[in-house]
ROSE-4610 file (N, C-alpha, C; in Angstrom, 1 decimal, always signed):
// ROSE-4610
residu = [X/X/X/X/X/X/X/X/X/X/X/X/X/X/X/X/X/X/X/X/X/X/X/X/X/X/X/X/X/X/X/X/X/X/X/X/X/X/X/X/X/X/X/X/X/X/X/X/X/X/X/X/X/X/X/X/X/X/X/X/X/X/X/X/X/X/X/X/X/X/X/X/X/X/X/X/X/X/X/X/X/X/X/X/X/X/X/X/X/X/X/X/X/X/X/X/X/X/X/X/X/X/X/X/X/X/X/X/X/X/X/X/X/X/X/X/X/X/X/X/X/X/X/X/X/X/X/X/X/X/X/X/X/X/X/X/X/X/X/X/X/X/X/X/X/X/X/X/X/X/X/X/X/X/X/X/X/X/X/X/X/X/X/X/X/X/X/X/X/X/X/X/X/X/X/X/X/X/X/X/X/X/X/X/X/X/X/X/X/X/X/X/X/X/X/X/X/X/X/X/X/X/X/X/X/X/X/X/X/X/X/X/X/X/X/X/X/X/X/X/X/X/X/X/X/X/X/X/X/X/X/X/X/X/X/X/X/X/X/X/X/X/X/X/X/X/X/X/X/X/X/X/X/X/X/X/X/X/X/X/X/X/X/X/X/X/X/X/X/X/X/X/X/X/X/X/X/X/X/X/X/X/X/X/X/X/X/X/X/X/X/X/X/X/X/X/X/X/X/X/X/X/X/X/X/X/X/X/X/X/X/X/X/X/X/X/X/X/X/X/X/X/X/X/X/X/X/X/X/X/X/X/X/X/X/X/X/X/X/X/X/X/X/X/X/X/X/X/X/X/X/X/X/X/X/X/X/X/X/X/X/X/X/X/X/X/X/X/X/X/X/X/X/X/X/X/X/X/X/X/X/X/X/X/X/X/X/X/X/X/X/X/X/X/X/X/X/X/X/X/X/X/X/X/X/X/X/X/X/X/X/X/X/X/X/X/X/X/X/X/X/X/X/X/X/X/X/X/X/X/X/X/X/X/X/X/X/X/X/X/X/X/X/X/X/X/X/X/X/X/X/X/X/X/X/X/X/X/X/X/X/X/X/X/X/X/X/X/X/X/X/X/X/X/X/X/X/X/X/X/X/X/X/X/X/X/X/X/X/X/X/X/X/X/X/X/X/X/X/X/X/X/X/X/X/X/X/X/X/X/X/X/X/X/X/X/X/X/X/X/X/X/X/X/X/X/X/X/X/X/X/X/X/X/X/X/X/X/X/X/X/X/X/X/X/X/X/X/X/X/X/X/X/X/X/X/X/X/X/X/X/X/X/X/X/X/X/X/X/X/X/X/X/X/X/X/X/X/X]
num = [1/1/1/2/2/2/3/3/3/4/4/4/5/5/5/6/6/6/7/7/7/8/8/8/9/9/9/10/10/10/11/11/11/12/12/12/13/13/13/14/14/14/15/15/15/16/16/16/17/17/17/18/18/18/19/19/19/20/20/20/21/21/21/22/22/22/23/23/23/24/24/24/25/25/25/26/26/26/27/27/27/28/28/28/29/29/29/30/30/30/31/31/31/32/32/32/33/33/33/34/34/34/35/35/35/36/36/36/37/37/37/38/38/38/39/39/39/40/40/40/41/41/41/42/42/42/43/43/43/44/44/44/45/45/45/46/46/46/47/47/47/48/48/48/49/49/49/50/50/50/51/51/51/52/52/52/53/53/53/54/54/54/55/55/55/56/56/56/57/57/57/58/58/58/59/59/59/60/60/60/61/61/61/62/62/62/63/63/63/64/64/64/65/65/65/66/66/66/67/67/67/68/68/68/69/69/69/70/70/70/71/71/71/72/72/72/73/73/73/74/74/74/75/75/75/76/76/76/77/77/77/78/78/78/79/79/79/80/80/80/81/81/81/82/82/82/83/83/83/84/84/84/85/85/85/86/86/86/87/87/87/88/88/88/89/89/89/90/90/90/91/91/91/92/92/92/93/93/93/94/94/94/95/95/95/96/96/96/97/97/97/98/98/98/99/99/99/100/100/100/101/101/101/102/102/102/103/103/103/104/104/104/105/105/105/106/106/106/107/107/107/108/108/108/109/109/109/110/110/110/111/111/111/112/112/112/113/113/113/114/114/114/115/115/115/116/116/116/117/117/117/118/118/118/119/119/119/120/120/120/121/121/121/122/122/122/123/123/123/124/124/124/125/125/125/126/126/126/127/127/127/128/128/128/129/129/129/130/130/130/131/131/131/132/132/132/133/133/133/134/134/134/135/135/135/136/136/136/137/137/137/138/138/138/139/139/139/140/140/140/141/141/141/142/142/142/143/143/143/144/144/144/145/145/145/146/146/146/147/147/147/148/148/148/149/149/149/150/150/150/151/151/151/152/152/152/153/153/153/154/154/154/155/155/155/156/156/156/157/157/157/158/158/158/159/159/159/160/160/160/161/161/161/162/162/162/163/163/163/164/164/164/165/165/165/166/166/166/167/167/167/168/168/168/169/169/169/170/170/170/171/171/171/172/172/172/173/173/173/174/174/174/175/175/175/176/176/176/177/177/177/178/178/178/179/179/179/180/180/180/181/181/181/182/182/182/183/183/183/184/184/184/185/185/185/186/186/186/187/187/187/188/188/188/189/189/189/190/190/190/191/191/191/192/192/192/193/193/193]
x = [+82.5/+83.8/+83.8/+84.4/+84.4/+85.5/+85.1/+86.1/+87.2/+86.9/+87.9/+88.9/+88.5/+89.5/+89.7/+89.0/+89.2/+88.6/+87.8/+87.3/+86.0/+85.7/+84.4/+83.5/+82.3/+81.3/+80.3/+80.0/+79.1/+77.7/+76.7/+75.3/+74.8/+75.2/+74.8/+75.2/+76.5/+77.0/+76.2/+75.8/+75.1/+73.7/+73.0/+71.7/+71.8/+72.9/+73.1/+73.3/+74.1/+74.3/+73.0/+72.2/+70.9/+70.0/+69.9/+69.1/+69.6/+70.9/+71.5/+71.1/+71.2/+70.8/+69.4/+68.5/+67.1/+66.7/+67.3/+67.0/+67.4/+68.5/+69.0/+68.1/+67.6/+66.8/+65.3/+64.9/+63.5/+62.7/+63.4/+62.7/+61.9/+60.8/+60.0/+60.9/+60.5/+61.3/+62.5/+62.6/+63.7/+63.6/+64.7/+64.7/+64.2/+63.3/+62.7/+63.8/+63.7/+64.6/+64.5/+65.6/+65.6/+64.6/+64.3/+63.3/+62.3/+61.1/+60.0/+60.3/+59.2/+59.4/+59.7/+60.3/+60.6/+59.4/+58.9/+57.7/+58.1/+59.3/+59.7/+59.5/+60.1/+59.9/+58.5/+57.7/+56.3/+55.5/+55.7/+55.1/+55.5/+56.8/+57.3/+56.7/+56.6/+56.0/+54.6/+53.8/+52.4/+52.3/+53.2/+53.1/+53.4/+54.4/+54.7/+53.5/+52.8/+51.7/+50.6/+50.4/+49.4/+49.7/+51.0/+51.5/+51.2/+51.5/+51.2/+49.7/+48.9/+47.4/+47.0/+47.6/+47.3/+47.7/+48.9/+49.3/+48.4/+47.9/+46.9/+45.6/+45.2/+43.9/+44.1/+45.2/+45.4/+45.6/+46.2/+46.4/+45.0/+44.1/+42.8/+41.9/+42.3/+41.6/+42.1/+43.2/+43.7/+42.7/+42.3/+41.3/+42.1/+41.3/+41.8/+42.3/+43.4/+43.9/+43.1/+43.6/+42.9/+42.8/+41.7/+41.5/+42.6/+43.2/+44.2/+45.5/+45.7/+47.0/+47.3/+48.5/+48.8/+49.1/+49.8/+50.1/+49.5/+48.6/+47.9/+48.6/+48.0/+48.6/+48.5/+47.7/+47.6/+48.7/+49.4/+50.2/+51.4/+52.1/+53.3/+52.9/+51.9/+51.4/+50.9/+50.2/+49.7/+50.9/+51.9/+53.1/+53.8/+54.0/+54.6/+53.8/+52.5/+51.6/+51.6/+51.5/+51.5/+52.9/+54.0/+55.3/+55.5/+55.0/+55.1/+54.2/+53.0/+52.2/+52.8/+53.3/+54.0/+55.1/+56.0/+57.2/+56.8/+55.8/+55.3/+54.7/+53.9/+53.3/+54.3/+55.4/+56.5/+57.1/+57.3/+57.9/+56.9/+55.6/+54.7/+54.7/+54.8/+54.9/+56.1/+57.3/+58.5/+58.6/+57.9/+58.0/+57.1/+56.0/+55.1/+55.4/+56.3/+56.6/+57.5/+57.7/+58.6/+59.9/+60.4/+61.6/+62.8/+63.9/+65.2/+65.9/+66.3/+66.9/+68.2/+69.0/+70.2/+69.8/+68.8/+68.4/+67.8/+67.0/+66.4/+67.4/+68.5/+69.6/+70.3/+70.5/+71.1/+70.3/+68.9/+68.0/+68.0/+68.1/+68.2/+69.4/+70.5/+71.8/+71.8/+71.2/+71.1/+70.2/+69.1/+68.2/+68.9/+69.8/+70.5/+71.5/+72.1/+73.1/+72.6/+71.3/+70.7/+70.6/+71.0/+70.9/+69.6/+68.7/+67.3/+67.2/+68.1/+68.0/+68.0/+68.9/+68.8/+67.5/+67.0/+65.8/+64.6/+64.6/+63.6/+63.7/+65.0/+65.2/+64.8/+65.1/+64.6/+63.1/+62.5/+61.0/+60.4/+61.0/+60.6/+60.8/+61.9/+62.2/+61.2/+60.8/+59.8/+58.4/+58.1/+56.8/+56.8/+57.9/+58.1/+58.0/+58.6/+58.6/+57.2/+56.4/+55.0/+54.3/+54.5/+53.8/+54.4/+55.6/+56.3/+56.1/+55.8/+55.7/+54.8/+53.6/+52.6/+52.9/+53.1/+53.4/+54.7/+55.8/+57.1/+57.5/+56.9/+57.2/+58.0/+57.9/+58.5/+60.1/+60.6/+62.0/+62.7/+62.1/+62.7/+62.7/+61.6/+61.5/+62.4/+62.4/+63.3/+64.8/+65.2/+66.6/+67.0/+66.1/+66.4/+66.4/+65.4/+65.3/+66.6/+67.1/+68.3/+69.4/+69.6/+70.8/+70.6/+69.4/+69.2/+69.3/+68.9/+69.0/+70.5/+71.2/+72.7/+73.3/+72.9/+73.5/+73.2/+71.9/+71.6/+72.3/+72.6/+73.3/+74.8/+75.3/+76.7/+77.6/+77.0/+77.8/+78.0/+79.1/+79.4/+79.7/+79.4/+79.7/+78.3/+77.8/+76.5/+76.4/+77.3/+77.2/+77.1/+78.0/+78.0/+76.7/+76.2/+74.9/+73.7/+73.8/+72.7/+72.7/+73.9/+74.0/+73.5/+73.9/+73.5/+72.0/+71.4/+70.0/+69.2/+69.8/+69.1/+69.1/+70.3/+70.4/+69.4/+69.4/+68.5/+67.0/+66.7/+65.3/+64.8/+65.7/+65.3/+65.2/+66.1/+66.0/+64.7/+64.3/+63.0/+61.8/+61.9/+60.9/+60.7/+61.7/+61.6/+61.1/+61.5/+61.1/+59.6/+59.1/+57.6/+56.8/+57.2/+56.4/+56.4/+57.6/+57.7/+57.6/+58.2/+58.2/+57.0/+56.6/+55.5/+54.2/+54.2/+53.0/+52.3/+53.0/+52.5/+53.0/+52.1/+52.5/+52.8/+53.9/+54.3/+54.2/+54.0/+53.8/+55.0/+54.7/+55.8/+56.3/+55.5/+56.0/+56.2/+57.0/+57.2/+58.0/+59.1/+59.9/+59.5/+58.8/+58.4/+59.5/+59.7/+60.7/+60.2/+61.1/+60.6/+60.6/+61.3/+61.4/+60.8]
y = [+196.7/+196.2/+195.4/+194.2/+193.4/+193.8/+193.8/+194.2/+193.2/+191.9/+190.9/+190.8/+190.7/+190.5/+191.7/+192.8/+193.9/+193.8/+192.8/+192.7/+193.4/+193.8/+194.5/+193.5/+193.4/+192.4/+193.1/+192.4/+193.0/+192.8/+193.5/+193.3/+191.9/+191.3/+189.9/+188.9/+189.1/+188.2/+188.5/+189.7/+190.0/+189.3/+189.4/+188.8/+187.3/+186.7/+185.3/+184.8/+185.6/+185.3/+185.4/+186.4/+186.6/+185.4/+185.0/+183.8/+182.5/+182.4/+181.2/+181.2/+182.3/+182.4/+182.2/+182.8/+182.6/+181.2/+180.5/+179.1/+178.2/+178.5/+177.7/+177.9/+179.1/+179.3/+179.1/+178.9/+178.7/+179.9/+181.1/+182.4/+182.5/+183.4/+183.7/+184.2/+183.9/+184.4/+183.5/+182.4/+181.5/+180.8/+180.5/+179.8/+178.3/+177.9/+176.5/+175.5/+174.3/+173.3/+173.0/+172.5/+172.4/+171.4/+170.4/+169.4/+169.1/+168.6/+168.3/+167.0/+166.6/+165.3/+164.1/+163.2/+162.0/+161.1/+160.9/+160.0/+158.6/+158.3/+157.0/+156.0/+156.3/+155.4/+155.3/+156.3/+156.2/+155.3/+155.5/+154.6/+153.2/+153.0/+151.6/+150.9/+151.7/+151.1/+150.7/+151.6/+151.3/+150.1/+150.0/+148.9/+147.6/+147.6/+146.4/+146.0/+147.0/+146.7/+146.1/+146.6/+146.1/+144.6/+144.4/+143.0/+142.1/+142.5/+141.7/+141.3/+142.3/+142.1/+141.1/+141.3/+140.4/+138.9/+138.8/+137.4/+136.8/+137.6/+137.1/+136.7/+137.5/+137.2/+135.9/+135.7/+134.5/+133.3/+133.5/+132.4/+131.9/+132.9/+132.4/+131.8/+132.0/+131.4/+130.0/+129.5/+128.2/+127.2/+126.2/+125.3/+124.6/+124.3/+123.6/+122.2/+121.8/+120.4/+119.4/+118.2/+117.2/+117.5/+117.0/+117.4/+116.9/+115.7/+115.1/+115.7/+116.7/+117.4/+118.4/+118.4/+119.5/+120.8/+120.7/+121.9/+121.8/+122.7/+122.6/+123.5/+123.5/+124.3/+125.8/+126.2/+127.7/+128.2/+127.3/+127.8/+128.7/+128.2/+129.0/+130.3/+130.3/+131.6/+132.6/+132.1/+132.9/+133.5/+132.7/+133.2/+134.3/+134.1/+135.1/+136.3/+136.2/+137.4/+138.2/+137.5/+138.2/+138.9/+138.2/+138.8/+140.0/+139.9/+141.1/+142.2/+142.0/+143.0/+143.8/+143.0/+143.6/+144.5/+143.9/+144.7/+145.9/+145.8/+146.9/+148.0/+147.6/+148.5/+149.4/+148.8/+149.5/+150.5/+150.0/+150.9/+152.0/+151.8/+152.9/+154.0/+153.5/+154.5/+155.3/+154.6/+155.3/+156.3/+155.9/+156.7/+158.0/+157.9/+159.0/+159.9/+159.4/+160.1/+161.3/+162.3/+163.4/+163.0/+163.7/+163.3/+164.0/+163.3/+163.9/+164.4/+165.7/+166.2/+165.5/+165.0/+164.3/+163.0/+162.2/+161.0/+161.2/+162.3/+162.6/+162.8/+163.6/+163.8/+162.5/+161.7/+160.4/+159.5/+159.6/+158.8/+159.3/+160.6/+161.2/+160.8/+160.8/+160.4/+158.9/+158.1/+156.7/+156.4/+157.2/+157.1/+157.5/+158.5/+159.0/+158.0/+157.2/+156.2/+154.9/+154.7/+153.3/+153.0/+151.8/+151.3/+150.6/+151.2/+150.6/+149.5/+149.3/+148.1/+146.8/+146.5/+145.2/+145.0/+146.1/+146.1/+145.7/+146.3/+146.0/+144.5/+144.1/+142.8/+141.7/+142.0/+141.1/+141.0/+142.1/+142.2/+141.4/+141.5/+140.8/+139.3/+138.9/+137.5/+136.9/+137.6/+137.1/+137.0/+137.9/+137.8/+136.6/+136.4/+135.2/+133.9/+133.9/+132.8/+132.4/+133.4/+133.1/+132.4/+132.9/+132.3/+130.9/+130.7/+129.4/+128.3/+128.7/+127.8/+126.6/+126.8/+125.7/+124.8/+125.4/+124.5/+123.9/+124.5/+124.0/+123.2/+123.5/+122.8/+123.6/+123.3/+124.1/+124.0/+122.8/+122.6/+123.1/+122.9/+123.3/+124.9/+125.5/+127.0/+127.6/+127.0/+127.6/+127.5/+126.4/+126.3/+127.3/+127.5/+128.5/+129.9/+130.2/+131.5/+131.8/+130.9/+131.1/+131.5/+130.7/+131.0/+132.4/+132.7/+134.0/+135.2/+135.0/+136.1/+136.3/+135.2/+135.3/+136.1/+135.8/+136.5/+138.0/+138.3/+139.7/+140.5/+139.8/+140.4/+140.4/+139.9/+140.1/+138.8/+137.6/+136.4/+136.0/+135.5/+135.1/+133.6/+132.9/+131.4/+130.7/+130.6/+130.1/+128.6/+127.8/+126.4/+126.2/+126.9/+126.8/+127.2/+128.4/+128.9/+128.0/+127.4/+126.5/+125.2/+124.7/+123.5/+123.9/+125.0/+125.4/+125.6/+126.3/+126.4/+125.1/+124.2/+122.9/+122.1/+122.1/+121.4/+122.1/+123.4/+124.1/+123.8/+123.9/+123.7/+122.3/+121.3/+119.9/+119.7/+120.3/+120.1/+120.7/+121.8/+122.4/+121.6/+121.1/+120.3/+119.0/+118.3/+117.1/+117.4/+118.5/+118.9/+119.1/+119.9/+120.2/+119.0/+118.5/+117.6/+116.2/+115.7/+114.3/+114.3/+115.2/+115.1/+115.7/+116.9/+117.6/+117.4/+116.8/+116.5/+117.7/+118.8/+120.0/+119.9/+119.6/+119.2/+120.5/+120.5/+121.6/+121.1/+122.0/+121.6/+120.8/+119.5/+118.7/+119.1/+119.7/+120.2/+119.2/+119.6/+118.8/+117.5/+117.6/+116.4/+116.0/+114.8/+114.3/+113.4/+113.6/+112.8/+111.4/+110.4/+109.0/+108.6/+109.4/+109.0/+110.0]
z = [-4.8/-4.5/-3.2/-3.2/-2.0/-1.1/+0.2/+1.2/+1.3/+1.1/+1.3/+0.2/-1.0/-2.1/-3.0/-2.8/-3.6/-5.0/-5.3/-6.6/-6.8/-8.0/-8.3/-8.8/-8.3/-8.8/-9.8/-10.8/-11.8/-11.3/-11.9/-11.5/-11.8/-12.9/-13.2/-12.1/-11.6/-10.5/-9.2/-9.0/-7.8/-7.8/-9.0/-9.1/-9.0/-9.6/-9.5/-8.1/-7.3/-5.9/-5.1/-5.4/-4.7/-5.0/-6.3/-6.6/-5.9/-5.8/-5.2/-3.7/-3.0/-1.6/-1.4/-2.3/-2.2/-2.4/-3.4/-3.6/-2.5/-1.8/-0.7/+0.5/+0.7/+1.9/+1.7/+0.4/+0.1/+0.1/+0.0/+0.0/-1.3/-1.2/-2.4/-3.5/-4.7/-5.8/-6.1/-5.4/-5.6/-6.9/-7.5/-8.8/-8.6/-9.4/-9.3/-9.6/-9.1/-9.4/-11.0/-11.5/-13.0/-13.5/-12.7/-13.2/-12.1/-12.6/-11.7/-10.9/-10.3/-9.5/-10.4/-9.8/-10.6/-10.7/-11.9/-12.0/-12.3/-12.7/-13.0/-11.9/-10.7/-9.6/-9.1/-9.3/-8.9/-9.8/-11.1/-12.1/-11.9/-11.7/-11.6/-10.4/-9.3/-8.0/-8.3/-8.9/-9.2/-10.2/-11.1/-12.1/-11.3/-10.4/-9.7/-8.8/-8.2/-7.4/-8.3/-9.4/-10.4/-10.8/-11.0/-11.3/-10.2/-8.9/-7.8/-7.7/-7.9/-7.8/-9.0/-10.1/-11.3/-10.9/-10.3/-10.0/-8.9/-8.0/-7.0/-7.7/-8.6/-9.3/-10.1/-10.8/-11.5/-10.6/-9.4/-8.5/-8.0/-7.7/-7.2/-8.3/-9.6/-10.7/-10.9/-10.3/-10.5/-9.7/-10.3/-9.6/-8.4/-7.4/-6.3/-6.6/-5.9/-6.1/-5.4/-5.3/-4.6/-3.2/-2.5/-1.1/-0.2/-0.5/+0.4/+0.2/-0.7/-0.8/+0.2/+0.8/+1.7/+1.0/-0.1/-0.9/-2.2/-2.5/-3.8/-4.9/-6.1/-7.1/-6.9/-6.0/-5.8/-4.8/-4.1/-3.0/-3.5/-4.5/-4.9/-5.6/-6.5/-7.1/-6.0/-5.0/-4.0/-3.2/-2.9/-2.2/-3.0/-4.2/-5.1/-5.2/-5.3/-5.4/-4.2/-3.0/-1.7/-1.5/-1.8/-1.7/-2.6/-3.8/-4.8/-4.3/-3.8/-3.3/-2.1/-1.2/+0.0/-0.4/-1.2/-1.7/-2.5/-3.4/-4.2/-3.3/-2.3/-1.4/-0.7/-0.2/+0.4/-0.6/-1.8/-2.9/-3.2/-3.2/-3.5/-2.4/-1.1/+0.0/-0.1/-0.4/-0.5/-1.7/-2.8/-4.0/-3.8/-3.1/-3.0/-1.7/-0.8/+0.4/-0.1/+0.8/+0.5/+0.0/-1.0/-1.7/-1.1/-1.3/-0.9/-2.1/-2.2/-3.4/-3.8/-2.8/-3.2/-3.9/-3.3/-3.9/-5.3/-5.4/-6.7/-7.8/-7.4/-8.4/-8.7/-7.7/-8.0/-8.9/-8.7/-9.6/-11.0/-11.1/-12.5/-13.2/-12.4/-13.0/-13.4/-12.6/-12.9/-14.1/-14.2/-15.4/-16.6/-16.5/-17.7/-18.2/-17.2/-17.6/-17.9/-17.7/-17.9/-19.4/-19.7/-21.1/-21.2/-22.1/-22.1/-23.1/-24.0/-25.0/-24.3/-23.3/-22.6/-21.9/-21.3/-20.5/-21.5/-22.7/-23.6/-24.2/-24.4/-24.8/-23.8/-22.5/-21.5/-21.4/-21.5/-21.5/-22.7/-23.8/-25.0/-24.8/-24.2/-24.0/-23.0/-22.0/-21.0/-21.6/-22.5/-23.2/-24.1/-24.9/-25.7/-24.9/-23.8/-22.9/-22.5/-22.1/-21.8/-22.9/-24.1/-25.2/-25.6/-25.4/-25.8/-24.7/-23.5/-22.4/-22.6/-23.0/-23.2/-24.4/-25.6/-26.7/-26.7/-26.2/-26.3/-25.0/-23.9/-22.7/-21.7/-20.4/-19.4/-19.5/-19.5/-19.4/-20.7/-21.8/-23.1/-23.1/-22.8/-22.9/-21.9/-20.7/-19.6/-20.0/-20.5/-20.9/-22.0/-22.9/-24.0/-23.4/-22.6/-21.9/-21.2/-20.4/-19.6/-20.5/-21.5/-22.4/-23.1/-23.5/-24.2/-23.2/-22.0/-21.0/-20.6/-20.5/-20.2/-21.4/-22.6/-23.8/-23.7/-23.4/-23.4/-22.3/-21.2/-20.1/-20.2/-21.4/-21.7/-21.8/-21.5/-21.6/-23.1/-23.4/-24.8/-24.9/-23.8/-23.7/-23.9/-25.1/-25.4/-25.0/-25.3/-24.9/-23.4/-22.7/-21.2/-20.6/-21.1/-20.7/-21.0/-22.2/-22.5/-21.6/-21.3/-20.4/-19.0/-18.5/-17.2/-17.1/-18.2/-18.3/-18.3/-19.1/-19.2/-17.9/-17.2/-15.9/-14.9/-14.8/-13.9/-14.2/-15.5/-15.9/-15.6/-15.9/-15.6/-14.1/-13.3/-11.9/-11.3/-11.8/-11.3/-11.8/-13.1/-13.7/-12.8/-12.5/-11.7/-10.3/-9.7/-8.4/-8.3/-9.3/-9.2/-9.8/-11.0/-11.7/-11.1/-10.7/-10.2/-8.7/-8.0/-6.5/-5.9/-6.3/-5.7/-6.3/-7.5/-8.2/-8.8/-9.0/-9.6/-11.1/-12.0/-13.4/-14.2/-14.8/-15.7/-17.1/-18.0/-19.4/-19.9/-20.4/-20.9/-22.2/-23.1/-24.3/-25.4/-26.4/-27.6/-27.3/-26.6/-26.2/-24.8/-24.7/-23.4/-22.9/-21.5/-20.9/-20.6/-20.8/-20.6/-19.2/-18.3/-16.9/-16.0]
């Protein structure tokens, strides 16, 4: 019987209260957390680090440009690879450092609410883009990719998305191919200018 409220506690309630106190204080015999460590962030961080190292490897495999060029064809892939490796290294350190129970619970809740179909669709689009880039051409493949990614992310204005994708793809194509001299795959439809 409790002195405060005059209620009688059952043995099951007493055991439950003892387990709660033991778990809160970290005492031996404490109930284990319901789930183990979160491996998702750790695996993702390691995959991003592997991707950064792969980009660096591919960047060093690109042949050197002309000697009189200030910026060669390796410059941008190296910049992306180094940036990805630095960001992934920070993520690896954070993922394997001691975890915060509140953040772990938040991550579990976010993982439970995540819709994986759009993620899988975006990954499939990127793989398709890699295979379409050389035969179809940079600006054509990029314009189509932009419109399809917008569709996967919820846009229902296909014509507007296709036009925006085309303008952006042509702008990047002219910047790299015509102004910087870094040739991108021209593809099926070659530009006359």
